[in-house]
C-alpha positions as CSV (number, residue, x, y, z in Angstrom):
1,M,28.0,72.7,46.3
2,I,28.3,75.6,44.1
3,D,32.0,77.1,44.6
4,L,32.5,80.9,44.9
5,D,33.7,81.9,41.4
6,D,30.2,79.9,40.1
7,L,28.1,82.3,42.7
8,I,29.6,85.4,41.3
9,A,29.4,84.7,38.1
10,L,25.1,84.1,39.2
11,V,24.7,87.4,40.3
12,R,26.8,89.4,37.3
13,N,24.5,88.1,35.2
14,Y,22.4,90.5,36.3
15,N,23.8,92.7,37.9
16,P,27.8,93.5,36.5
17,R,28.5,96.2,39.2
18,S,28.0,93.7,41.6
19,D,30.5,93.9,44.7
20,A,32.6,90.8,44.1
21,D,34.7,91.4,47.2
22,L,31.9,91.5,49.5
23,I,30.7,88.2,48.3
24,T,33.5,86.8,48.6
25,R,34.0,87.7,52.0
26,A,30.9,86.4,53.0
27,Y,31.5,83.1,51.3
28,H,35.1,82.7,53.2
29,Y,33.4,84.0,56.4
30,G,30.4,81.8,56.3
31,A,32.7,78.7,55.1
32,R,35.0,79.3,58.3
33,M,32.4,79.6,60.9
34,H,30.6,76.4,59.3
35,D,33.5,74.2,59.2
36,G,32.8,70.7,60.5
37,Q,29.8,70.7,60.6
38,M,27.1,68.7,58.6
39,R,23.9,68.5,57.5
40,Q,21.4,65.4,58.5
41,S,22.0,64.2,55.0
42,G,25.8,64.1,55.6
43,E,26.6,66.9,53.1
44,P,28.9,69.7,54.9
45,Y,26.3,72.3,56.3
46,F,27.8,75.6,54.3
47,T,25.9,73.9,51.2
48,H,22.8,74.8,52.9
49,P,23.4,78.7,52.6
50,V,25.1,78.8,49.3
51,A,21.7,77.1,47.9
52,V,20.0,79.5,49.9
53,A,21.9,82.5,48.2
54,A,21.6,80.6,44.7
55,I,17.8,80.6,44.9
56,L,17.8,84.5,45.8
57,T,19.9,85.1,42.6
58,E,17.4,83.7,40.3
59,Q,15.4,86.3,41.5
60,Q,18.1,88.9,40.7
61,L,18.1,90.0,44.4
62,D,20.6,92.7,45.5
63,D,24.0,91.9,47.2
64,A,22.9,92.9,51.0
65,T,19.8,89.8,50.5
66,I,23.0,87.2,49.0
67,V,25.6,88.0,51.6
68,T,22.7,87.6,54.2
69,A,21.6,84.3,52.7
70,L,25.4,83.1,53.0
71,L,25.7,84.2,56.7
72,H,21.9,83.8,57.9
73,D,23.1,80.5,60.1
74,T,26.3,82.1,61.2
75,I,24.4,83.7,64.7
76,E,22.6,80.6,65.4
77,D,24.6,78.1,64.9
78,T,28.4,79.3,65.1
79,K,30.3,80.8,67.6
80,S,29.9,84.7,65.2
81,T,28.2,87.3,67.2
82,Y,26.3,89.8,65.9
83,V,28.8,92.6,66.4
84,E,31.3,90.6,64.6
85,V,29.1,90.5,61.4
86,E,28.4,94.1,61.9
87,R,32.4,94.8,62.3
88,L,32.8,92.9,58.9
89,F,29.8,93.3,56.9
90,G,28.0,96.6,58.1
91,T,25.1,97.3,60.1
92,D,22.7,96.8,57.2
93,I,24.0,93.1,56.8
94,A,24.0,92.5,60.5
95,E,20.7,93.9,60.9
96,L,19.0,91.3,58.5
97,V,21.4,88.3,59.6
98,D,19.6,89.4,63.0
99,G,16.2,89.6,61.4
100,V,16.3,86.0,60.0
101,T,17.7,84.6,62.8
102,K,14.9,85.8,65.1
103,L,12.4,84.5,62.5
104,T,14.1,81.0,62.5
105,N,13.8,80.7,66.5
106,L,9.9,81.3,66.5
107,E,7.8,78.2,67.0
108,L,5.2,78.8,64.0
109,S,3.7,75.4,64.5
110,S,2.9,75.7,68.6
111,T,0.1,76.0,70.5
112,Q,-2.5,78.8,69.0
113,S,-1.7,81.4,71.5
114,K,1.9,81.0,71.2
115,Q,1.8,80.8,67.4
116,A,-0.4,83.6,67.1
117,D,1.9,85.7,69.4
118,N,4.9,84.4,67.2
119,F,3.0,85.5,64.2
120,R,2.8,89.3,65.6
121,K,6.6,88.8,65.6
122,L,7.2,87.3,62.3
123,F,5.2,90.2,60.9
124,M,6.8,93.0,62.8
125,A,10.3,91.3,61.5
126,M,8.6,91.9,58.0
127,S,7.7,95.0,58.2
128,K,10.9,96.5,59.4
129,D,12.9,95.0,56.1
130,L,10.8,92.5,54.0
131,R,14.2,91.4,52.5
132,V,14.5,89.1,55.8
133,I,11.0,87.3,54.8
134,L,12.7,86.5,51.2
135,V,15.8,85.1,52.9
136,K,13.6,83.0,55.4
137,L,11.7,81.6,52.2
138,A,14.5,80.3,50.5
139,D,15.9,79.1,53.4
140,R,12.3,76.6,53.8
141,L,12.1,76.2,49.9
142,H,16.3,74.5,50.0
143,N,15.2,72.9,53.5
144,M,12.0,71.5,51.8
145,R,13.9,70.2,48.7
146,T,16.5,68.2,50.9
147,I,13.5,67.1,53.6
148,R,14.3,63.6,52.6
149,S,17.1,63.2,55.1
150,M,15.3,64.2,58.1
151,R,13.4,61.7,60.5
152,P,9.3,61.2,59.3
153,E,8.2,62.9,62.6
154,K,10.2,65.8,61.7
155,Q,9.5,65.9,58.0
156,A,5.9,66.0,58.7
157,Q,6.0,68.7,61.1
158,K,7.7,70.9,58.6
159,A,5.6,69.9,55.9
160,R,2.6,70.6,58.1
161,E,3.9,74.2,59.2
162,T,5.1,75.1,55.1
163,M,1.8,74.1,53.8
164,E,-0.3,76.3,56.3
165,I,2.8,79.3,56.9
166,F,5.3,79.4,54.7
167,A,3.2,78.4,51.1
168,P,0.3,81.1,52.0
169,L,3.1,83.5,53.0
170,A,4.9,83.2,49.6
171,G,2.1,83.1,47.5
172,R,0.9,86.4,49.5
173,M,4.0,87.8,48.5
174,G,3.6,87.6,45.2
175,M,6.2,84.5,44.5
176,Q,3.5,82.4,43.3
177,W,6.1,79.6,41.8
178,M,7.6,79.4,45.2
179,R,3.9,78.6,46.7
180,E,3.8,76.1,43.9
181,E,6.7,74.3,44.7
182,L,6.6,74.5,48.6
183,E,2.9,73.1,48.6
184,D,4.0,70.3,45.9
185,L,6.8,69.9,48.4
186,S,4.7,69.6,51.9
187,F,1.9,67.3,49.6
188,R,4.9,64.6,48.7
189,V,5.3,64.5,53.1
190,L,2.2,64.8,54.0
191,N,-0.1,62.6,51.4
192,A,2.6,60.6,49.1
193,E,-0.2,58.1,47.8
194,A,-1.8,60.8,46.7
195,R,0.4,62.4,44.8
196,K,1.6,59.6,43.6
197,S,-2.1,58.9,41.9
198,I,-2.6,62.6,40.3
199,I,0.8,61.6,38.8
200,R,-0.1,58.1,37.5
201,R,-3.3,59.8,35.9
202,F,-1.7,62.4,34.4
203,I,0.8,59.5,32.5
204,T,-2.8,57.7,31.9
205,L,-3.8,60.5,30.4
206,Q,-1.1,61.7,28.2
207,R,-0.8,58.2,26.7
208,E,-4.6,58.6,25.8
209,T,-4.7,62.1,24.2
210,G,-0.8,62.7,23.6
211,D,1.1,65.5,24.5
212,L,-1.9,68.4,24.6
213,V,0.6,70.9,26.0
214,H,2.7,70.9,22.7
215,T,-0.6,70.6,20.7
216,I,-2.4,73.9,22.3
217,T,0.6,76.1,22.2
218,A,0.9,75.8,18.7
219,D,-2.8,76.0,18.1
220,I,-2.3,79.5,19.9
221,R,0.9,80.5,18.4
222,T,-0.9,79.9,14.4
223,E,-3.8,82.1,16.0
224,L,-1.4,85.1,17.1
225,D,0.7,84.9,13.8
226,K,-2.4,85.0,11.8
227,A,-3.4,88.5,13.4
228,A,0.2,89.4,13.3
229,I,0.9,89.7,16.9
230,D,4.4,89.1,18.7
231,A,4.3,87.2,21.8
232,A,5.8,83.9,23.2
233,V,3.6,81.2,24.5
234,Y,4.4,78.7,27.6
235,G,2.2,75.6,28.6
236,R,2.0,73.2,31.4
237,A,0.3,71.1,33.5
238,K,-0.6,72.3,37.0
239,K,1.1,71.1,39.9
240,P,0.1,67.6,41.4
241,Y,-1.6,69.5,44.3
242,S,-2.9,72.2,42.8
243,I,-5.3,69.3,40.6
244,W,-5.4,67.6,44.3
245,R,-6.9,70.9,46.2
246,K,-9.5,71.4,43.0
247,M,-10.7,68.0,43.1
248,Q,-11.0,68.3,47.2
249,E,-12.9,71.6,46.7
250,K,-14.9,70.9,44.0
251,D,-15.7,67.3,45.0
252,L,-14.9,65.4,41.7
253,A,-12.6,62.7,40.1
254,F,-10.0,63.3,38.0
255,S,-11.7,62.3,35.2
256,R,-14.3,65.1,35.2
257,L,-11.6,67.7,36.6
258,S,-11.8,70.3,33.8
259,D,-8.6,72.8,33.2
260,I,-5.8,70.9,34.6
261,Y,-3.6,72.7,32.0
262,G,-2.1,76.5,32.1
263,F,-1.0,78.2,29.1
264,R,0.3,81.8,29.2
265,V,0.7,84.5,26.3
266,I,3.5,87.2,27.2
267,C,3.5,90.2,24.9
268,E,4.9,93.5,24.8
269,N,2.0,95.7,25.7
270,E,-1.0,96.4,27.2
271,A,-2.6,96.7,24.2
272,D,-1.8,93.8,22.7
273,C,-2.9,92.2,26.2
274,Y,-6.3,92.8,24.7
275,R,-5.9,92.2,20.9
276,I,-5.0,88.6,22.4
277,L,-7.8,88.1,24.5
278,G,-10.2,88.9,21.6
279,V,-7.9,86.5,19.2
280,I,-8.0,83.7,21.6
281,H,-12.2,84.1,22.4
282,H,-13.0,84.1,18.3
283,R,-10.9,81.1,17.8
284,W,-12.4,78.9,21.3
285,K,-15.6,79.2,22.9
286,A,-15.2,80.8,26.6
287,V,-16.3,79.1,29.5
288,P,-19.6,81.5,31.4
289,G,-18.1,82.8,34.5
290,R,-14.3,82.1,34.2
291,F,-13.0,85.6,33.3
292,K,-10.8,87.6,35.5
293,D,-9.3,90.9,34.1
294,Y,-6.2,91.6,37.3
295,I,-5.2,93.9,34.6
296,S,-7.5,96.7,35.3
297,Q,-8.0,95.6,38.8
298,P,-4.8,94.4,40.4
299,K,-4.3,92.0,43.3
300,Q,-2.8,93.8,46.2
301,N,0.3,92.3,46.1
302,G,0.8,93.8,42.2
303,Y,-0.5,90.8,40.3
304,R,-1.8,91.6,36.6
305,S,-2.9,89.5,34.3
306,I,-6.1,88.4,31.7
307,H,-7.0,84.7,33.1
308,T,-9.9,83.1,30.6
309,T,-10.7,79.5,30.3
310,V,-11.9,78.3,26.9
311,Q,-13.1,75.1,25.5
312,G,-10.0,73.4,23.8
313,R,-9.5,70.5,21.6
314,D,-11.7,67.5,22.3
315,G,-13.5,69.8,24.4
316,K,-10.8,70.0,27.0
317,R,-11.0,73.3,28.9
318,V,-7.7,74.9,29.5
319,E,-6.8,78.4,31.1
320,V,-4.8,81.3,29.4
321,Q,-3.1,83.9,31.1
322,I,-2.3,86.7,29.3
323,R,0.2,89.6,30.7
324,T,2.9,91.7,29.2
325,R,6.7,91.0,29.9
326,Q,7.2,94.1,32.7
327,M,3.6,92.0,34.5
328,H,5.2,89.0,34.0
329,E,8.5,89.6,36.2
330,V,6.2,91.1,38.8
331,N,4.1,88.2,39.0
332,E,7.2,85.6,39.4
333,A,9.4,87.6,41.9
334,G,6.5,89.4,43.7
335,V,7.9,91.3,46.4
336,A,11.7,90.3,45.5
337,A,10.7,93.1,42.5
338,H,11.7,95.3,44.5
339,W,15.0,94.8,44.8
340,A,15.8,93.6,41.7
341,Y,18.6,94.4,39.8
342,R,19.3,94.4,35.9
343,E,23.0,95.5,34.4
344,G,24.2,97.0,37.6
345,K,20.9,99.5,38.4
346,R,17.6,98.8,40.5
347,V,15.1,97.7,38.0
348,K,12.1,100.1,38.0
349,N,8.9,98.1,37.3
350,P,6.0,100.5,36.9
351,F,3.4,97.3,37.7
352,A,5.6,96.7,41.2
353,V,3.5,97.2,44.3
354,D,5.1,97.4,47.9
355,P,3.6,95.0,50.1
356,A,4.7,96.7,53.2
357,K,0.8,98.4,52.7
358,W,-0.3,94.9,53.5
359,L,2.1,94.2,56.1
360,A,1.0,97.7,57.6
361,S,-2.6,97.3,57.8
362,L,-2.1,94.2,60.0
363,T,0.6,95.5,62.0
364,E,-1.4,98.4,62.6
365,R,-4.0,96.2,64.3
366,L,-1.9,94.4,66.7
367,D,-2.3,95.9,69.7
368,E,-6.2,95.9,69.1
369,E,-6.9,92.3,68.8
370,D,-6.4,89.3,71.3
371,H,-4.0,86.5,70.4
372,V,-6.9,84.4,68.7
373,A,-8.0,87.2,66.8
374,F,-4.8,87.9,65.6
375,M,-4.4,84.7,64.4
376,E,-7.8,84.3,62.8
377,T,-6.9,87.7,61.1
378,V,-3.7,86.8,59.6
379,K,-5.0,83.6,58.1
380,L,-8.0,85.1,56.4
381,E,-5.9,87.8,54.9
382,M,-3.0,85.2,53.8
383,Y,-5.0,82.5,52.6
384,T,-8.0,83.4,50.5
385,D,-8.5,84.7,46.8
386,Q,-9.8,87.8,45.7
387,V,-12.9,89.2,44.9
388,F,-13.7,93.1,43.5
389,C,-16.7,94.8,44.1
390,F,-17.7,98.3,43.0
391,T,-19.7,101.1,45.5
392,P,-22.4,103.0,43.6
393,K,-20.4,105.6,42.9
394,G,-17.9,103.2,40.9
395,D,-14.9,102.5,44.0
396,V,-13.7,99.3,43.9
397,I,-13.7,97.3,47.0
398,Q,-11.4,94.2,47.1
399,L,-12.6,91.6,49.5
400,P,-11.4,88.0,50.1
401,K,-13.0,85.2,48.4
402,G,-16.5,84.2,49.9
403,A,-17.1,87.7,51.8
404,T,-20.5,88.9,52.5
405,P,-22.5,92.8,52.2
406,L,-21.5,92.8,55.9
407,D,-17.6,92.6,55.0
408,F,-18.3,95.1,52.2
409,A,-20.0,97.5,54.4
410,F,-16.6,97.5,57.2
411,A,-14.5,97.6,54.3
412,I,-15.5,101.0,53.5
413,H,-15.5,102.4,57.0
414,T,-16.8,100.8,60.4
415,R,-19.1,103.3,61.1
416,V,-21.3,101.9,58.0
417,G,-20.8,98.6,59.2
418,N,-22.3,98.9,62.5
419,S,-25.0,100.7,61.4
420,C,-25.4,98.3,58.3
421,V,-29.4,96.9,57.5
422,S,-29.2,95.5,54.9
423,A,-28.0,95.2,51.3
424,K,-28.9,95.7,47.7
425,V,-26.5,93.5,45.0
426,D,-27.3,94.7,41.4
427,G,-29.9,96.5,42.7
428,I,-31.5,93.8,44.2
429,R,-32.2,93.5,48.1
430,V,-30.2,90.5,48.8
431,P,-29.7,88.8,52.9
432,L,-26.5,90.0,54.3
433,W,-25.0,86.5,54.5
434,T,-25.0,86.5,50.5
435,R,-21.2,85.8,49.2
436,L,-20.6,88.6,46.8
437,R,-18.8,87.4,43.3
438,N,-16.5,89.6,40.9
439,G,-17.8,92.6,39.4
440,Q,-21.2,93.3,41.5
441,S,-22.1,96.5,42.4
442,V,-23.1,96.5,45.8
443,E,-25.2,99.2,48.0
444,I,-25.2,99.4,51.7
445,I,-28.3,100.4,53.6
446,S,-27.8,101.2,57.0
447,A,-30.1,102.6,60.0
448,E,-29.2,105.1,62.6
449,G,-29.2,103.3,66.1
450,Q,-28.4,99.9,64.5
451,R,-25.4,97.7,66.5
452,P,-23.4,95.1,65.5
453,Q,-25.1,91.9,66.5
454,A,-23.3,88.4,67.9
455,A,-24.7,86.3,64.8
456,W,-22.8,88.5,62.3
457,M,-19.5,87.0,63.7
458,D,-20.8,83.9,61.3
459,I,-21.8,85.8,58.5
460,V,-18.4,87.8,58.0
461,T,-15.1,86.7,56.3
462,T,-12.8,89.4,56.6
463,G,-10.4,90.1,60.1
464,R,-11.4,93.7,59.9
465,A,-15.0,92.9,60.3
466,K,-15.1,90.2,63.0
467,T,-12.4,92.6,65.2
468,A,-14.7,96.0,64.1
469,I,-18.2,93.4,65.8
470,R,-15.8,92.0,68.8
471,R,-15.1,95.7,69.7
472,A,-18.8,96.6,69.1
473,L,-20.2,93.9,71.1
474,R,-17.8,94.2,73.7
475,E,-18.8,98.0,74.0
476,D,-23.0,97.0,73.7
477,D,-22.0,94.3,76.4
478,R,-20.3,97.0,79.2
479,S,-23.4,99.7,78.6
480,R,-25.9,97.2,79.2
481,F,-23.7,95.6,82.2
482,V,-23.6,99.1,83.7
483,R,-27.4,99.7,83.3
484,L,-28.1,96.2,85.2
485,G,-25.9,96.9,87.4
486,Q,-27.6,100.0,88.5
487,E,-30.8,98.7,89.3
488,L,-29.0,96.0,91.4
489,A,-27.3,97.8,93.1
490,R,-30.0,100.7,93.7
491,S,-32.3,97.5,94.8
492,A,-29.5,96.6,97.2
493,F,-29.3,100.0,98.7
494,D,-33.1,100.3,98.9
495,Q,-33.3,97.1,101.0
496,V,-31.1,98.7,103.6
497,D,-33.0,102.3,103.6
498,R,-29.7,103.7,101.9
499,K,-30.0,106.2,99.5
500,M,-27.1,105.0,96.1
501,S,-25.3,108.4,95.6
502,D,-21.9,108.7,93.3
503,K,-20.0,109.6,96.1
504,A,-21.1,106.1,97.6
505,L,-20.1,104.1,94.4
506,R,-17.1,105.8,94.1
507,T,-16.2,104.7,98.1
508,A,-17.2,101.5,97.2
509,A,-14.8,101.1,94.7
510,R,-12.0,102.3,96.4
511,M,-12.5,100.3,99.5
512,L,-13.2,96.8,96.8
513,A,-10.0,97.9,94.8
514,V,-12.1,98.3,91.8
515,P,-10.6,101.3,89.4
516,D,-14.3,103.6,89.4
517,E,-17.9,103.3,90.2
518,V,-18.2,102.5,86.3
519,E,-16.1,99.6,86.4
520,L,-17.9,98.7,89.8
521,L,-21.5,98.7,88.2
522,A,-20.2,96.8,85.2
523,R,-18.7,94.0,87.5
524,I,-22.0,94.0,89.4
525,G,-24.1,93.7,85.9
526,A,-22.0,91.2,84.5
527,A,-22.5,89.1,88.0
528,E,-18.8,89.1,88.6
529,L,-19.5,91.1,91.8
530,P,-22.6,90.4,93.8
531,A,-24.4,94.0,95.1
532,R,-24.8,93.4,98.7
533,R,-20.8,92.9,98.7
534,V,-21.4,97.3,98.2
535,I,-23.6,97.1,101.3
536,E,-21.4,94.8,103.5
537,V,-17.8,97.3,102.8
538,L,-20.4,100.4,102.9
539,Y,-22.8,99.8,106.0
540,P,-21.9,96.6,107.9
541,E,-24.0,97.3,110.9
542,V,-27.3,97.3,108.6
543,A,-25.9,94.9,105.8
544,P,-28.2,91.4,105.8
545,P,-26.7,88.4,106.6
546,T,-25.0,86.7,103.8
547,E,-26.1,83.2,104.0
548,A,-29.3,83.9,105.4
549,E,-32.0,81.9,103.8
550,V,-35.5,83.4,103.1
551,I,-38.5,81.6,104.5
552,Q,-40.1,80.1,101.1
553,N,-43.5,81.2,102.1
554,R,-43.2,84.5,102.9
555,P,-40.1,85.9,100.8
556,V,-41.9,89.4,100.6
557,V,-42.4,92.0,103.1
558,G,-44.8,94.4,103.6
559,L,-47.9,92.4,103.5
560,A,-50.7,91.5,106.1
561,P,-50.4,88.2,108.0
562,D,-51.5,85.5,106.2
563,Q,-52.3,87.6,103.7
564,P,-52.8,86.1,100.1
565,Y,-50.2,87.2,96.9
566,R,-49.2,85.7,93.9
567,R,-46.3,87.2,91.5
568,A,-47.9,88.9,88.2
569,Q,-47.4,86.5,85.0
570,C,-46.8,90.1,82.9
571,C,-43.5,90.9,84.3
572,Q,-42.5,87.9,86.7
573,P,-40.7,90.1,89.1
574,L,-38.1,88.6,90.5
575,P,-35.9,89.1,94.1
576,G,-33.5,92.1,93.8
577,E,-36.4,93.9,91.6
578,R,-38.1,96.8,92.9
579,I,-42.1,95.8,93.4
580,V,-45.3,97.0,94.0
581,G,-48.4,95.1,94.8
582,I,-52.2,95.6,93.6
583,T,-54.9,94.2,95.8
584,Y,-57.8,92.0,94.2
585,R,-60.8,91.6,96.5
586,G,-60.8,88.0,97.3
587,Q,-57.9,87.3,95.9
588,G,-55.1,88.9,97.5
589,V,-52.2,90.9,96.0
590,V,-50.4,90.8,93.0
591,I,-46.9,91.3,93.0
592,H,-45.9,93.2,89.5
593,T,-42.5,95.6,89.0
594,I,-42.3,98.9,89.7
595,D,-41.9,99.7,85.7
596,C,-44.6,97.2,84.7
597,P,-46.8,98.7,81.7
598,A,-49.6,96.8,83.3
599,L,-49.5,99.2,86.4
600,E,-50.9,101.9,84.1
601,E,-54.4,101.2,84.5
602,F,-54.2,101.7,88.3
603,E,-52.9,104.8,88.3
604,S,-56.4,106.3,89.3
605,Q,-56.8,104.0,92.4
606,S,-54.0,104.3,94.8
607,E,-56.3,102.9,97.4
608,R,-55.3,99.3,96.0
609,W,-51.4,100.2,95.4
610,V,-49.3,98.4,98.3
611,D,-45.5,99.1,99.2
612,L,-43.4,96.0,98.9
613,H,-40.1,94.6,99.2
614,W,-38.5,91.3,98.7
615,Q,-36.8,89.7,102.5
616,A,-33.2,90.0,102.4
617,G,-30.9,87.0,102.5
618,R,-30.9,84.1,100.3
619,H,-33.9,82.8,98.1
620,A,-34.8,79.2,97.1
621,P,-34.7,78.9,93.4
622,I,-38.1,78.7,92.8
623,H,-39.1,82.0,90.7
624,N,-40.2,81.3,87.3
625,A,-38.5,84.1,84.2
626,A,-39.4,83.5,80.7
627,L,-36.7,84.4,78.2
628,D,-37.1,84.5,74.6
629,V,-34.3,82.8,73.2
630,T,-32.7,82.7,69.1
631,I,-30.5,79.7,68.1
632,S,-28.8,78.8,65.1
633,N,-30.2,75.3,63.8
634,D,-27.2,73.1,64.5
635,A,-26.7,69.7,65.5
636,G,-26.8,69.4,69.1
637,M,-27.3,73.2,70.0
638,L,-30.7,72.5,72.2
639,G,-29.1,70.0,74.3
640,R,-26.2,72.3,74.4
641,I,-28.4,75.4,75.9
642,C,-30.2,73.1,78.6
643,T,-26.7,72.3,79.7
644,L,-25.6,75.3,80.2
645,I,-28.8,76.7,82.2
646,G,-27.9,73.1,84.2
647,E,-25.1,74.3,85.0
648,R,-26.0,77.8,86.6
649,A,-28.0,75.7,88.7
650,A,-31.1,77.0,86.9
651,N,-34.1,74.6,86.4
652,I,-36.2,74.7,83.2
653,S,-39.7,74.3,84.3
654,D,-41.1,75.0,80.3
655,L,-39.7,74.8,77.2
656,V,-41.7,76.0,73.8
657,L,-40.9,76.6,70.3
658,T,-42.4,79.6,68.9
659,D,-40.7,79.8,65.3
660,R,-39.3,77.6,62.8
661,K,-36.6,79.1,59.9
662,P,-34.2,76.9,57.7
663,D,-31.4,78.3,60.0
664,F,-32.7,79.6,63.0
665,Y,-35.4,78.5,66.2
666,R,-36.7,80.5,68.4
667,L,-37.4,79.0,72.0
668,M,-39.5,80.3,74.9
669,I,-37.7,78.9,78.0
670,E,-39.1,79.0,81.1
671,T,-36.4,78.8,84.3
672,E,-36.4,78.6,88.2
673,V,-33.9,81.0,89.4
674,R,-33.4,82.2,92.8
675,D,-33.2,86.1,92.1
676,V,-32.6,88.8,89.3
677,E,-28.3,88.1,89.8
678,H,-29.0,84.6,89.2
679,L,-31.3,85.3,86.1
680,H,-28.7,87.7,85.0
681,L,-25.9,84.8,85.3
682,V,-28.3,82.2,83.7
683,M,-28.4,85.0,80.5
684,T,-25.0,85.8,80.4
685,A,-23.8,82.5,80.1
686,L,-26.4,81.9,76.9
687,E,-25.1,85.4,75.6
688,T,-21.9,83.8,75.2
689,E,-22.5,81.2,73.3
690,S,-21.4,81.6,69.9
691,H,-24.7,79.8,68.1
692,V,-27.0,81.8,70.5
693,A,-28.2,84.9,68.2
694,Q,-30.4,87.0,70.6
695,I,-31.6,86.2,73.9
696,A,-34.0,88.5,76.0
697,R,-35.9,88.6,78.9
698,M,-40.1,87.7,77.9
699,R,-42.7,90.7,79.1
700,D,-46.1,89.4,77.9
701,L,-48.5,92.1,78.5
702,N,-51.4,89.5,77.0
703,R,-50.9,87.2,79.9
704,K,-53.2,87.3,83.1
705,P,-51.4,89.6,85.8
């Protein structure tokens, strides 16, 4: 264990004005509180807080953060209290210790909904003081370094949690070195054999090729000396997990994997960065598509560097990163650069960016999304690389890797995304599902009246776009439900010869404990509340019996005895819809919906019109209704559609494939239903299926009436 003098010396190496007395008091207090406690390894427990503090000294953090590390487990694991810590060390440190304690108690690897809720708490705590997460990350790093003393099942749980949450979080905070170490330590637990295999192959490669890192480093230094550029060159083999991930992503064997070596060139100023790039590209052949300029287009966490991949010795690909010393400090420390000290003063690095802006972008959406949506947003924000694209005016839009023009549109403004109909990338019109690449220029083409479609959820990748699409779909569904509810309610009122009015609906809403008449109509349209229930509460004396069964051969009222009739195939009227009959000599009556366009040709023949309405009561499920359904071309989807219809007690009488594309099928499905409410129940069930892109009731004027 590091003793007190050594810890103070570590702090004073970068902050000579450090408050040694404060650190001394915290060290002794922590040792006293943890006295007698042991780690599972058999070591005194206090070795852990001291090790966490030592990790934070490597990032040159302020005294308050170092003291928090020494005390971070006292409130949770000892008889110490918040009040006592505040009295002895001040409110700032007490708040930090309490924040770390709360993070420790979050079950981040629990069920999805609980995990999402805890993620909210995690980001809220981070938004108050980011030093809380710095201590927590250092705490997790030391625990992973000493994980072998835990039970195997506990090791696996902690390793998965680290791989899924803490490693990506460290990377998103700009601390790439910590991310790589956390990933590799987790990889050692979760897939020890794969890691050993990578290391064995590395050893074999070194025997065959020699020390390529030393050789290539010397080659780069030689070229820089020729150009009289003062710069430091460092080389290393990439971490086993980084190599394993590339093998999995690209489906390549180790022998075919390129750029497993990485080199950094660190110089004094930005101009030298571009001079060094020219030297390297002049000496070695650049690999097309493997150049990124994060100096002109920094990452959101402040990362700046030039990345290029070249063909080195014997055709081996090597990645070279070029940056200034100040850029390198930010790239290594990430968010910690905000609290870094040197010679007793806070370091003001011009390249440091406050990641609180990223946290603010997440936390401002906390109240707008449900648990699952928030979790999805967090993972999309944290776990993806970035691409930079340009608007036609030259503004830069930063997006996750794999983003589409739709993501680009929503990144500009929700209004632009909602009205997007197509896009041009580098002047060429492309499908909305096209994956964008670095440096492309994107023009969004919008149209008034366009609204987001359910199929867009499978196209976009950003949390912002998914949230906006969900919100728009909910609004559209509600409007559609209200309109349908109006028709269903009007039909129910007509059946009992009553006039539907706003006052009547408000009264029914109050009697049914519904907030207002609009919500009442929405629930009727969504099949959550039958329209006849409104009639029952308003006019119980005339309401039709709920369970009365309609005689199948006489479901229509208004026909003469034994007068033959049939439903028009052009509009397929259903019980619950307003209807009218048209007489045909020798053929009886053909029944149409009141709004059927086919009725226009009979406007001047009023003598042929018959006033009809459906018999009140429960109809048998024998009435055909055709649906136009577009589904994604996925295995099992047709069976899933048939199952959903059957689960709603509706029968499929016909099914025709009307159009077939590589990614979508279009179907005509004819179903047998009781009434319009039953049909709407079926359509709602299909609409909620994510693989159903569009659904509509078919009205075919070309079919004979």
